C-alpha positions in Angstrom: -165.4 -138.6 89.5 -167.3 -138.2 93.4 -166.3 -136.9 96.5 -167.7 -138.0 100.1 -171.0 -137.0 101.5 -171.0 -135.2 104.9 -171.3 -136.9 108.2 -173.5 -137.0 110.7 -172.7 -133.7 113.2 -172.9 -130.8 111.1 -173.1 -132.1 107.4 -171.2 -129.6 104.4 -172.7 -129.9 101.0 -172.9 -132.7 99.4 -170.5 -133.0 96.5 -171.8 -135.8 93.9 -170.8 -137.1 90.5 -170.1 -134.9 87.4 -171.8 -133.2 84.5 -173.9 -129.9 83.4 -175.6 -126.8 84.4 -178.6 -125.3 86.2 -182.0 -123.2 86.0 -183.8 -121.2 87.7 -186.9 -119.4 88.1 -187.4 -115.7 87.0 -190.1 -113.2 88.5 -190.1 -113.8 92.1 -193.0 -112.3 94.6 -192.3 -109.3 95.2 -190.4 -108.6 98.4 -193.2 -107.9 101.9 -192.4 -105.0 103.8 -189.2 -105.2 106.4 -190.0 -106.4 109.9 -190.7 -103.3 111.7 -191.0 -100.9 109.6 -194.0 -98.8 109.4 -195.6 -100.6 106.2 -195.6 -103.7 108.7 -199.2 -104.1 109.7 -200.2 -104.4 113.0 -202.0 -107.8 112.2 -198.4 -109.1 110.7 -196.7 -107.9 113.9 -199.7 -109.9 116.4 -199.8 -112.7 114.3 -196.0 -113.3 114.3 -195.9 -112.5 117.9 -197.9 -115.7 118.9 -196.7 -117.8 115.6 -193.2 -117.4 117.2 -194.1 -119.7 120.3 -195.7 -122.1 118.1 -194.1 -125.2 118.2 -191.8 -124.8 121.1 -191.3 -126.3 124.6 -194.0 -125.2 127.0 -196.5 -123.7 124.3 -200.1 -125.2 125.0 -202.5 -122.0 124.2 -205.8 -122.7 122.6 -206.7 -120.1 120.1 -205.7 -116.3 119.4 -203.3 -114.2 122.1 -204.1 -111.1 123.9 -203.1 -109.9 121.1 -205.5 -111.1 118.4 -202.8 -113.2 117.0 -203.0 -116.8 116.2 -200.3 -119.4 116.6 -200.0 -120.1 112.6 -196.4 -122.5 112.8 -198.4 -126.0 113.4 -200.6 -125.1 110.8 -198.0 -126.4 108.1 -195.8 -129.5 108.0 -192.6 -127.5 106.4 -192.6 -125.3 109.5 -191.2 -128.9 111.2 -187.4 -129.5 111.6 -185.9 -131.7 109.3 -182.2 -132.9 108.6 -179.5 -130.7 108.4 -182.1 -127.6 109.6 -180.3 -127.1 112.8 -179.4 -123.7 113.4 -181.7 -121.9 110.4 -183.2 -118.6 111.6 -186.6 -120.0 112.7 -187.9 -116.7 113.4 -187.3 -115.0 109.5 -188.9 -118.7 108.2 -192.2 -117.9 110.4 -191.7 -114.8 109.5 -191.6 -115.1 106.1 -194.3 -117.7 106.0 -196.9 -115.5 107.8 -196.2 -112.4 105.2 -196.3 -114.7 102.2 -199.2 -116.8 103.4 -202.1 -114.9 105.1 -204.8 -114.0 102.9 -204.7 -117.4 100.8 -207.3 -119.1 100.5 -205.2 -121.9 101.7 -204.1 -120.1 105.3 -207.7 -118.7 105.8 -209.3 -122.6 105.7 -206.2 -123.9 107.3 -207.0 -121.7 110.4 -210.7 -122.3 110.4 -209.9 -125.9 110.7 -207.4 -124.8 114.1 -210.2 -123.4 115.3 -212.1 -126.3 115.4 -209.0 -128.2 116.4 -209.0 -125.5 119.2 -213.1 -126.2 120.1 -212.4 -130.0 120.4 -209.0 -129.5 122.8 -211.5 -126.9 125.3 -213.7 -129.4 125.2 -211.5 -132.4 125.6 -209.7 -130.5 128.7 -213.3 -129.3 130.4 -213.9 -133.1 130.5 -210.6 -133.8 132.2 -211.6 -131.5 134.7 -215.1 -133.1 135.4 -213.4 -136.5 135.8 -213.7 -138.1 139.5 -211.5 -140.0 141.3 -213.2 -143.0 140.6 -213.2 -142.3 136.5 -209.2 -142.0 137.1 -209.0 -144.9 139.1 -210.2 -146.5 136.6 -208.6 -145.0 133.9 -205.1 -145.4 135.4 -205.8 -149.8 135.9 -206.6 -149.6 131.8 -203.3 -147.7 131.5 -201.5 -150.3 133.3 -203.6 -152.6 131.4 -202.4 -151.7 128.1 -198.9 -151.2 129.1 -198.4 -154.7 130.3 -200.7 -156.1 127.4 -197.6 -154.2 125.0 -195.1 -155.2 127.1 -196.2 -158.7 126.6 -195.8 -158.4 122.7 -192.6 -157.0 122.7 -190.1 -158.5 120.3 -186.6 -158.4 119.8 -186.2 -161.6 117.9 -186.1 -160.0 114.4 -184.1 -157.6 112.8 -185.8 -154.4 110.7 -183.8 -151.8 108.7 -185.5 -149.1 107.1 -182.8 -147.5 104.3 -183.5 -144.0 103.5 -181.5 -142.4 100.4 -180.2 -139.1 101.2 -182.3 -135.7 99.7 -182.8 -138.5 97.0 -184.0 -135.8 94.3 -181.5 -133.3 94.9 -178.9 -135.4 95.0 -178.9 -137.0 91.9 -179.2 -134.0 90.5 -176.0 -132.7 92.1 -174.6 -135.7 91.5 -175.0 -134.6 87.6 -174.6 -131.3 87.6 -171.7 -131.0 90.5 -171.8 -127.5 89.8 -174.2 -127.1 92.4 -173.0 -128.6 95.3 -172.0 -125.6 96.9 -175.5 -123.7 96.1 -179.0 -124.0 98.2 -180.8 -126.5 95.7 -184.6 -127.0 95.9 -186.0 -129.9 93.2 -189.5 -128.3 92.4 -190.6 -125.0 91.5 -192.1 -122.1 92.9 -195.8 -124.3 93.9 -193.8 -126.8 95.8 -190.5 -128.0 97.0 -189.7 -132.3 96.6 -186.5 -132.2 98.1 -183.9 -129.6 99.7 -180.3 -130.2 99.7 -178.7 -129.2 102.9 -177.1 -125.9 102.1 -180.7 -125.1 101.5 -181.6 -126.5 104.8 -179.6 -124.0 106.4 -181.4 -121.1 105.7 -184.6 -123.0 106.7 -185.6 -124.5 102.9 -187.0 -128.3 103.2 -189.2 -130.4 101.3 -192.9 -129.9 101.1 -192.6 -126.1 101.4 -193.5 -123.7 98.6 -191.0 -122.7 96.4 -191.9 -118.9 96.4 -191.5 -118.8 100.2 -188.3 -120.8 100.1 -186.9 -118.4 97.5 -187.8 -115.2 99.6 -186.1 -117.3 102.9 -182.9 -117.5 100.7 -183.2 -114.0 99.4 -183.5 -112.5 103.1 -180.4 -114.1 104.2 -178.0 -112.5 101.1 -178.6 -115.9 98.9 -180.3 -117.3 95.6 -182.2 -120.6 95.6 -181.5 -122.8 92.9 -184.8 -124.4 90.8 -184.3 -127.7 89.4 -187.3 -128.8 87.5 -187.8 -133.0 88.8 -186.9 -135.6 86.3 -189.1 -138.5 87.6 -188.1 -140.8 85.0 -183.8 -140.3 86.0 -185.3 -140.9 89.7 -187.2 -143.7 88.9 -184.1 -145.6 87.1 -182.2 -144.8 90.2 -184.7 -146.0 92.4 -184.5 -149.5 90.9 -180.8 -149.9 90.7 -181.2 -149.2 94.7 -184.2 -151.6 94.7 -182.4 -154.2 92.9 -179.3 -153.9 95.5 -181.8 -153.7 98.8 -183.5 -157.1 97.2 -180.4 -158.9 98.2 -180.6 -158.8 102.0 -184.1 -159.8 102.3 -187.7 -159.3 101.9 -188.2 -155.4 101.5 -191.1 -152.8 100.6 -191.0 -149.8 99.3 -193.4 -146.8 99.9 -191.7 -143.7 98.5 -188.9 -143.4 96.0 -186.0 -142.3 98.6 -186.9 -145.4 101.5 -187.4 -149.0 101.7 -188.1 -151.4 104.7 -186.0 -154.6 104.7 -186.5 -157.3 107.0 -182.6 -158.4 106.7 -183.0 -161.3 109.9 -182.2 -164.1 108.1 -179.2 -162.4 106.3 -178.3 -161.7 110.2 -178.5 -164.6 111.4 -176.7 -166.5 108.8 -173.7 -164.3 108.9 -173.4 -164.0 112.3 -173.4 -168.0 112.9 -170.5 -167.7 109.9 -168.6 -165.5 112.3 -169.0 -167.4 115.3 -167.9 -170.3 113.5 -164.6 -168.7 111.7 -163.3 -166.5 114.9 -162.9 -167.2 118.6 -163.9 -165.1 121.2 -160.0 -163.4 121.7 -160.5 -162.4 118.1 -163.9 -160.2 117.9 -162.9 -156.7 117.9 -165.7 -155.3 119.5 -165.7 -157.4 123.0 -166.5 -155.1 125.6 -167.3 -152.1 123.6 -170.6 -150.5 125.0 -172.9 -147.9 123.1 -170.8 -145.4 120.5 -169.7 -144.8 117.2 -167.3 -148.1 115.9 -165.0 -146.3 113.7 -163.1 -150.0 112.4 -166.8 -151.1 110.6 -166.5 -148.7 107.9 -164.5 -145.7 105.9 -168.2 -144.7 104.2 -169.7 -142.9 107.6 -169.8 -143.4 111.6 -171.5 -146.1 112.5 -173.9 -146.1 115.8 -173.6 -149.6 117.5 -176.1 -150.3 120.2 -175.6 -154.4 121.1 -172.4 -155.9 120.7 -173.3 -159.6 120.1 -172.8 -161.5 117.0 -176.3 -160.5 115.1 -175.7 -157.1 116.1 -172.4 -156.6 114.6 -173.5 -158.8 111.7 -176.3 -156.1 111.2 -173.9 -153.0 111.2 -171.9 -154.9 108.5 -174.8 -155.7 106.5 -176.3 -152.6 106.4 -172.8 -151.1 106.2 -172.1 -153.0 103.4 -175.7 -152.6 101.6 -175.1 -148.9 101.9 -171.3 -149.3 100.2 -173.0 -151.2 97.4 -175.0 -148.3 96.7 -172.6 -145.6 96.6 -170.8 -147.1 94.4 -173.7 -148.7 92.1 -175.6 -144.9 92.1 -172.0 -143.3 91.5 -172.1 -141.4 95.0 -175.4 -141.1 96.2 -175.8 -141.7 99.5 -178.0 -143.8 102.4 -178.7 -143.5 105.7 -180.1 -146.3 107.7 -181.8 -147.3 111.0 -181.7 -151.1 112.7 -183.9 -151.8 115.0 -186.5 -154.8 116.3 -189.5 -152.9 114.6 -189.9 -151.0 111.6 -191.2 -148.3 113.7 -187.8 -147.5 115.3 -185.8 -148.2 112.2 -187.4 -145.4 110.5 -186.9 -143.2 113.9 -183.0 -144.7 113.9 -182.5 -144.0 109.9 -182.7 -140.4 110.9 -180.4 -140.2 113.9 -177.2 -139.7 111.9 -178.5 -138.2 108.5 -177.0 -137.9 106.4 -174.6 -140.9 105.4 -175.1 -142.7 108.6 -176.7 -145.8 110.4 -178.2 -146.3 113.7 -178.9 -149.6 115.7 -181.2 -149.0 118.4 -180.4 -150.8 121.6 -182.5 -154.0 122.0 -182.5 -154.3 125.8 -185.8 -152.2 126.9 -183.7 -149.8 129.5 -181.5 -148.5 127.0 -183.8 -148.7 124.4 -186.4 -146.3 126.2 -183.5 -144.2 127.1 -183.2 -143.6 123.7 -186.2 -142.9 122.8 -188.2 -141.4 125.5 -186.3 -137.9 125.0 -188.1 -137.5 121.5 -190.4 -134.8 120.6 -193.9 -137.0 120.3 -193.9 -135.9 116.6 -191.3 -137.9 116.0 -193.8 -141.2 116.2 -195.0 -141.8 112.4 -198.5 -141.5 112.8 -198.7 -138.8 115.3 -199.5 -135.3 113.1 -200.2 -131.6 113.2 -203.5 -132.0 114.8 -202.3 -134.5 117.0 -199.1 -133.0 118.6 -201.1 -130.0 119.2 -203.8 -132.1 121.4 -201.0 -134.0 123.0 -199.2 -130.4 123.8 -202.6 -129.3 125.5 -201.9 -131.9 127.9 -198.7 -131.1 128.4 -197.2 -133.9 126.5 -194.3 -132.8 124.6 -192.0 -136.2 124.3 -192.7 -139.6 123.8 -191.5 -140.4 127.2 -194.2 -138.0 128.8 -196.8 -140.3 127.1 -196.2 -142.8 129.4 -196.3 -140.8 132.3 -199.8 -139.2 130.8 -201.0 -143.0 130.1 -204.3 -142.1 132.1 -205.1 -139.0 130.3 -204.1 -141.0 127.2 -207.5 -143.6 127.9 -209.6 -141.0 129.3 -209.3 -139.0 126.0 -208.9 -141.2 123.4 -210.9 -144.4 121.9 -209.9 -147.8 122.9 -207.4 -148.3 119.8 -205.8 -144.9 119.4 -204.6 -144.9 123.1 -203.5 -148.3 122.9 -201.4 -147.4 120.1 -199.9 -144.3 121.8 -198.8 -146.4 124.8 -197.5 -149.0 122.4 -195.5 -146.7 120.6 -194.2 -144.9 123.7 -192.9 -148.2 124.8 -191.6 -148.9 121.3 -193.3 -151.8 121.0 -194.4 -152.5 117.2 -195.2 -155.0 114.5 -192.0 -156.2 113.2 -193.4 -157.8 109.9 -193.3 -156.2 106.4 -196.9 -154.8 105.7 -198.4 -155.8 102.8 -198.4 -159.5 103.5 -197.7 -162.0 106.8 -197.6 -165.7 106.5 -198.7 -165.8 109.8 -201.9 -164.5 108.6 -204.8 -165.7 106.0 -205.0 -162.4 104.3 -203.1 -159.2 103.5 -202.0 -157.2 106.2 -201.8 -153.8 103.9 -205.2 -152.1 104.8 -205.4 -150.0 101.9 -203.9 -148.6 98.3 -204.3 -145.4 97.3 -203.3 -142.9 94.6 -204.4 -139.3 93.8 -203.5 -136.3 91.5 -203.9 -132.7 92.4 -204.9 -129.8 90.3 -205.1 -125.9 90.3 -209.4 -125.5 90.9 -210.1 -128.3 88.1 -214.5 -127.9 86.9 -213.7 -129.5 83.8 -215.8 -132.8 84.5 -214.0 -134.5 81.4 -211.0 -133.9 82.9 -211.6 -135.1 85.9 -213.3 -138.4 84.7 -210.0 -139.2 82.4 -207.9 -138.6 86.1 -210.6 -140.8 87.7 -209.9 -143.6 85.3 -205.8 -143.3 85.4 -206.3 -143.1 89.0 -208.5 -146.4 89.0 -206.0 -147.8 86.7 -203.1 -147.7 88.8 -204.8 -148.7 91.7 -206.0 -151.7 90.0 -202.3 -152.3 89.0 -201.0 -152.2 92.1 -203.7 -154.9 93.4 -202.7 -157.5 90.7 -199.4 -156.9 91.4 -200.0 -158.0 95.5 -202.7 -160.6 94.4 -205.1 -158.9 96.1 -209.2 -157.7 95.7 -211.0 -155.4 97.8 -214.6 -154.6 99.0 -214.5 -151.1 99.6 -213.7 -148.5 96.6 -213.3 -144.8 97.9 -213.0 -141.5 96.8 -211.6 -138.4 97.9 -211.8 -134.9 96.6 -210.3 -131.3 97.7 -212.5 -128.7 96.7 -211.4 -125.3 96.0 -212.0 -124.0 99.3 -209.9 -126.9 100.3 -212.7 -128.8 102.4 -211.9 -132.1 101.7 -214.8 -135.1 101.3 -214.0 -138.9 101.2 -217.3 -141.0 99.4 -216.8 -144.8 100.1 -218.8 -147.8 98.8 -218.6 -151.1 99.6 -219.9 -154.0 97.4 -220.4 -157.9 98.1 -218.1 -159.6 96.3 -214.7 -158.4 96.2 -212.8 -156.9 92.9 -209.9 -156.6 91.6 -210.3 -156.0 87.7 -209.8 -152.3 86.3 -212.9 -152.2 84.7 -214.6 -153.4 88.1 -213.1 -150.5 90.2 -213.6 -147.9 88.0 -217.3 -148.6 88.0 -217.8 -148.4 91.6 -215.3 -145.3 91.4 -217.6 -143.8 88.8 -220.8 -144.3 90.2 -219.3 -142.6 93.6 -217.8 -139.7 91.6 -220.5 -138.9 89.2 -223.2 -138.0 92.4 -220.5 -135.6 93.3 -220.5 -133.6 89.8 -220.6 -130.4 89.2 -217.4 -130.0 91.2 -214.1 -127.6 91.4 -211.3 -129.5 92.4 -207.9 -129.0 93.7 -207.4 -132.9 94.4 -209.2 -136.2 93.2 -207.9 -139.3 94.8 -208.9 -143.3 94.9 -208.4 -145.7 97.3 -209.1 -149.3 97.4 -209.5 -151.1 101.2 -211.3 -154.6 102.8 -208.7 -156.6 100.9 -209.0 -160.3 100.3 -206.7 -162.0 98.8 -207.5 -164.4 96.0 -206.6 -168.4 96.4 -203.4 -169.2 94.5 -202.7 -165.8 93.9 -198.5 -164.9 93.7 -197.1 -163.5 96.6 -193.5 -162.7 95.9 -192.4 -159.4 98.3 -189.3 -159.7 96.8 -191.0 -158.1 93.7 -189.8 -154.5 92.6 -193.3 -152.5 92.7 -192.9 -149.2 90.8 -196.6 -148.0 92.0 -195.2 -148.0 95.3 -192.4 -146.1 95.0 -193.9 -143.4 93.0 -197.6 -143.4 93.9 -198.7 -141.9 97.4 -198.9 -143.6 100.5 -202.2 -145.5 102.0 -202.2 -143.8 105.4 -201.0 -146.2 107.6 -203.8 -147.5 110.3 -202.3 -146.3 113.7 -204.1 -149.0 115.9 -202.9 -152.6 113.6 -201.4 -153.9 117.0 -203.7 -156.6 118.5 -206.0 -155.2 121.1 -205.9 -156.9 124.3 -209.5 -156.1 125.1 -212.0 -153.5 124.4 -211.1 -150.5 126.8 -213.2 -147.7 126.2 -213.1 -143.8 127.2 -214.6 -143.0 130.5 -217.0 -141.0 129.2 -218.3 -139.6 126.4 -215.9 -137.1 124.6 -214.8 -136.6 121.3 -212.5 -139.3 120.2 -209.2 -137.5 117.8 -208.0 -139.7 115.0 -204.5 -140.3 114.4 -205.2 -140.5 110.5 -204.5 -136.7 109.8 -201.7 -137.1 107.4 -201.9 -135.2 104.0 -199.5 -135.5 101.2 -196.9 -133.3 101.0 -197.7 -131.6 98.1 -201.3 -131.0 99.5 -199.7 -129.1 102.6 -197.3 -127.1 100.3 -200.5 -125.5 98.3 -200.0 -122.1 100.0 -201.0 -119.6 97.6 -199.7 -116.3 98.1 -202.3 -113.9 96.5 -200.6 -112.7 93.1 -201.9 -109.0 93.4 -200.5 -108.5 96.4 -197.5 -110.4 95.8 -196.5 -110.1 92.4 -196.4 -113.8 92.5 -197.1 -114.3 88.5 -194.4 -117.1 88.3 -195.8 -119.0 90.4 -199.7 -119.0 89.3 -198.1 -119.7 85.7 -197.1 -123.1 86.8 -196.3 -125.3 89.6 -193.5 -126.5 87.7 -192.7 -123.8 85.3 -194.3 -126.7 82.7 -197.4 -127.0 80.7 -199.1 -129.8 83.5 -201.2 -128.9 86.3 -201.0 -132.1 87.8 -198.0 -133.5 90.2 -197.7 -137.1 88.1 -196.5 -139.0 89.8 -196.8 -136.9 93.1 -193.4 -136.2 94.0 -193.0 -138.0 97.6 -190.6 -135.7 100.1 -187.7 -136.9 101.7 -187.7 -138.6 104.8 -192.5 -139.1 104.7 -193.2 -143.3 105.7 
């Protein structure tokens, strides 16, 4: 039997499915000194004082504070709030992260990189102060031109849906081991957590967090975190079932195991036409209803309705039906969904009523912006920790403040970046799926990539073997989508956490595995010998061979279980070249790292007794996250 998952506001833990036991890891890291104790170092107290302010409204300081500490919380993706974490002890979370990560190579490298960002911020602010009235006036005019261009591109004709499985890996394990339902559960190990259930999130635990930090967080709050070793074959099977259901509702793309982007426009219009033909206006149960929770459309979860015309009602009903089918076919697993005129907004909307809810973004401009503008700027897909810090230095905290500071964006960022930010703060984004667009002759997909993580691997034979596997995966992905590439890139993260990329372009587009491997090998052999923590390959600069089959509804396992290529933020059509007013470094939005990279915070074993962590990422023999574990909710 199954029981219902929680609903939107303050979700209770999910209780799903049937069947057997659990396992946990031993040998936890030793407890650091208690806060305020004599053993706690001065540097720890100073660091915590500055860490506590990071990411909070009004915190725009650059570099250290007067006590010599630095702001550290923004260095890690796992300090960002996730659904279900409301009310967790953020001060304790910051304290534990600081204590268990200081002194590690990753922490030291992150601080060095952050110092470089601080230097860029200081230069950026100095450049803004030097801007004369004529330059600022020109920037205002160019920003207004970008706003007009964005509004001209606004398209509310399509119905885009993002379906996001709730705490996917953890939900599968809880379904199969119902005794875990009321316990804090994390899928992964002491090295990295792929997914945490909602019970664990109340204690500050989330995906992409190192397991030894999550374990200590729970212990200091009097509970034991239960680790479950991931079973990717099981998750793949469930993902296949979900994918099969989604394919009934329109063309879709799946960028991770737990998420899919589906264009439901045709289905919505067909159902709306049937509804209009079958019912008189007096029978419309939603007549006169505005934005609010509609209780009579679903017994599965609240549904928030923005528009009340026939198509809006059809969209809500279709997505509610889709989610109900997923729950039935998967024996109790729940999905949340967002419905909007484009996929960027739909992705944000999918998080609005998690878990087990769906949200329809209003389609009229005024209501849409009223919903969008109060949200933190980090909610925009494509704005990561570096860009967030840059924007905060400009006093930009919310999406709405991007619009009020649009002239500063033009002054500071490149033409494409400022255009992209202004488009997104107005809710304007492409409404077509990523891989192909019938209105174009070529592929819209910008790149395809995959990568593997290691623990300081220097054996050239192992690295070459890994490179061959990576090239085979990318070549298979290109074959499935009928693509060929002209540029091959190899990504290397060295043991000191420095990341370099090497690219080579060829005259003739290639698609065969042997050709792709030949180019990648030529690039990689120039880097030997090397000691790596990560190796990746990427194909880009795509052509589509004439006559190539294109079936967008075909399931793509490589897209579900491979790391995603970073989406190019400047994909909206430029309305004209709008350059920076004066020369300062431009800030790239393409800054994101995979969760398993960011989560590689190795606490020094001698200082913290983290022998279990050092033994293996998932308490297994392999040192590679194969396939890499996508975290819940990551686009």
